[in-house]
C-alpha positions in Angstrom: 128.9 132.0 116.0 125.9 132.4 115.0 122.8 129.0 115.2 122.2 130.3 111.7 126.2 130.1 111.0 126.9 127.0 112.1 124.6 125.6 110.7 125.4 126.7 107.4 128.9 125.1 108.5 127.0 121.6 109.5 125.9 121.2 106.5 129.1 122.0 104.9 130.3 119.4 106.5 128.0 117.0 105.9 128.2 117.6 102.4 131.6 118.0 101.1 131.2 114.3 103.9 128.8 112.6 101.4 130.4 114.4 98.6 133.4 111.8 99.6 131.8 109.7 100.5 129.9 109.2 97.3 133.7 109.6 95.6 135.0 106.6 97.3 132.3 104.0 96.6 132.1 104.6 93.1 135.7 104.8 93.2 136.2 100.8 95.2 133.1 99.9 92.4 135.5 100.8 89.1 138.4 99.9 91.3 138.8 98.5 94.4 139.6 99.2 97.8 143.1 98.3 97.8 143.7 99.8 94.8 142.1 103.3 95.4 144.0 105.7 97.4 142.2 108.8 99.8 144.0 111.0 97.3 141.8 109.5 94.6 138.9 110.1 96.7 139.7 114.1 97.4 140.3 114.1 93.3 137.3 112.5 92.5 134.9 114.6 95.2 137.0 117.9 94.0 138.6 118.3 97.5 141.8 118.3 99.3 143.3 115.5 100.4 143.7 117.2 103.9 140.0 117.7 103.9 139.4 113.8 102.7 141.6 113.3 105.5 139.3 115.5 108.0 136.3 113.8 107.4 137.1 110.5 107.1 141.0 110.4 109.3 141.5 106.8 107.3 140.1 104.8 103.8 138.7 101.9 106.2 136.3 105.0 107.9 133.9 104.5 104.9 133.0 101.1 105.2 132.1 102.0 108.9 130.0 104.5 107.4 128.4 102.2 104.8 127.6 100.0 107.3 125.8 102.4 109.1 124.0 104.0 106.7 122.5 101.0 105.5 121.3 100.4 109.4 120.0 103.9 109.4 117.5 103.3 106.4 116.4 100.0 108.3 115.7 102.0 111.6 113.6 104.1 109.9 111.4 101.9 108.5 111.1 99.6 111.8 110.2 102.8 113.8 107.4 103.4 111.7 106.5 99.1 112.9 106.4 99.9 116.5 103.6 97.9 117.4 104.5 94.5 116.0 106.3 91.7 117.7 110.0 92.8 118.2 110.7 89.4 116.7 109.0 90.8 113.7 110.8 94.0 113.6 114.4 92.9 114.3 113.5 90.3 110.9 112.7 93.5 109.1 115.7 95.6 110.2 117.7 92.5 108.8 115.8 92.5 105.1 116.1 95.5 104.6 119.7 95.8 105.2 119.9 92.1 103.2 117.6 94.1 100.2 120.3 96.5 100.0 123.6 94.9 99.7 122.3 92.5 97.6 121.1 95.6 95.2 124.8 96.7 95.3 127.0 93.4 95.2 130.2 94.5 94.2 129.7 98.1 96.4 129.1 95.7 99.3 132.1 93.3 98.3 134.5 96.7 98.1 133.2 97.8 101.3 133.3 94.0 102.8 137.3 94.0 101.6 138.1 97.2 103.2 136.3 96.8 106.2 138.0 93.9 106.7 141.5 95.1 105.8 140.8 97.8 108.5 140.4 95.1 110.7 137.0 96.7 111.3 135.7 93.4 112.6 138.5 92.6 115.5 139.0 97.2 115.9 135.4 97.8 116.6 131.9 96.2 118.0 129.4 95.5 115.4 127.5 98.7 114.5 124.1 96.9 114.8 124.2 96.5 118.2 122.7 99.7 119.6 119.7 99.0 117.1 119.1 95.6 118.0 119.6 95.6 122.0 116.5 97.9 122.5 114.4 96.0 120.2 115.6 93.1 122.7 114.9 94.5 125.7 112.1 95.6 123.7 110.7 92.3 122.9 111.4 91.0 126.5 108.9 93.5 128.3 106.6 92.7 126.4 107.5 88.5 126.6 108.4 88.0 123.2 111.8 87.7 124.4 112.9 84.9 127.1 113.3 87.5 130.0 116.6 85.7 131.1 118.3 85.7 127.6 121.4 88.4 128.1 119.9 91.2 125.5 123.5 92.5 124.8 125.4 88.4 123.9 121.9 88.1 121.7 122.4 91.4 119.6 126.1 90.3 119.7 125.1 86.2 118.0 122.4 87.9 115.6 124.7 90.4 114.3 128.0 87.9 114.2 125.5 85.7 112.1 124.6 88.1 109.6 128.2 89.0 109.0 129.1 85.8 108.7 126.5 85.3 105.7 127.6 88.5 104.3 131.1 87.2 104.2 130.2 83.9 103.0 128.6 85.9 100.4 131.0 88.2 99.4 133.9 85.3 98.8 131.6 83.3 97.1 128.5 84.7 95.9 127.0 81.9 93.6 127.3 79.4 96.6 124.3 81.1 98.8 121.8 80.7 96.4 119.7 84.1 97.5 121.2 85.5 100.3 118.4 87.4 101.6 117.5 83.6 102.1 120.3 82.6 103.3 120.7 85.7 105.3 116.9 85.7 107.3 117.2 81.4 107.5 120.4 82.2 110.1 118.4 85.8 111.6 115.3 83.0 112.0 117.4 80.3 113.8 118.8 82.6 116.0 115.2 84.5 116.6 113.8 81.1 117.6 116.4 80.3 120.3 115.6 83.4 122.2 112.1 83.3 122.0 109.7 83.6 125.3 
């Protein structure tokens, strides 16, 4: 197979995955995560169940992709501010994710319900750790983050605090007030503890 053929196949696979993801997201909002099946997703996407399962071996994989997509958008944005202090870049990273979460509350709710139903918090390390650890290391190198801090543990703590705020907001959106403010407050608290 030529490189061009592989590119076309890769493009089709990405497109099919995107169509399936879009169908799933729409159905989760319309019917709820629990009341949507992979057969429903395949039908909405105009594909076979087999194709759907080839791209998402379980329905629980879809919320994982949702998380990664938001984080990828945030990584792209903070990459443009490489000269800024690491703590500011971490704040910007979480700020952008918070805006995306708050912009689609029902999708967020359903994706988080799906992630917990698939035992995501138990089975998977946070998707955010791979993004945060390099920023924290960079902060240590620049003297902005305490050099004695364990970077992996600090990244986990930031992720845990953020996910805790998301879960509380999903459970009772009205109880927190501004999601973005509460999330930023939690992130600031951790960042102040690891400052040099």
